[in-house]
C-alpha angles and dihedrals in degrees: 000000000000114000102160131041116201115196133195114220109216115069089002100067106353115047117235133199101207100162095043092048093049092048094050092044093051091050093049094045090044093231135124097216140353115272119237087253093056092045090051092046092050088052091050089053092050089053093048092244092128127037126242089253091052091047093051092044089054091054093043090054092049096040106030094167091070125075119227090248090059090046090054091049091050093047090053097046090098093067118090131163133324105215112227093222086069089057088051090053091050093048090053091049091051091048092054089063090206098120142036106241120211131177116209115182140168100220142124143228096266093051094047091047090052091049091050090053097046105032105068092195097048094119091049088051092048092049092058089073129081088210130016114197120186117184096228090053098049094033093230128111140202135270089035114104093230094070090055091047089049092055092047094049096043092053100031092238133163110225093221088059092053129085112206117199120196140143093218116093093207092054090048093051093053090049092049091051088055091052098255118149106241146199114198094201120207106214092200095059107015138058128204091228087070091060097123094048095047096043100028090133088071098051 
């Protein structure tokens, strides 16, 4: 029996353009791929292990032709819209009081600030959740097991009573290995608002 639903944020609620953002970023930075150093630094930023100022300074040193304003714009290119009908779905789910609702997202300070500035109902969205975990605030990151164990411990949950929804295969695999029920959502063909149709076998 599902008692808790744990949602990812990107490509579950807010739409992302991962491929488009990477393509434009590579062109602007005049690179073909991210170096291991850049990938590691991005990961540190997602875990809150470096500040936004340190993050921007790192990119400014490596790509001195670009202003910090341009770097911020490039970093936020991935973020698209958060359709309001998904907020409606979430409000209805909260009003039913049948499930504990948790958001668990790999994100960072710049992305969240951008979302706050562009999504007028962000605070209403956030308030629908019983717990709202952002990787850079808790200094833990999916797909590592420790972030899932943290959520279980903090909320005294049993994994087999939790449904975890994410678009990332690695995150799903970790959750499965810990005995979570899962939905590996495909953002191109599926929508979270159809949860109870797609996963009706769990409810």
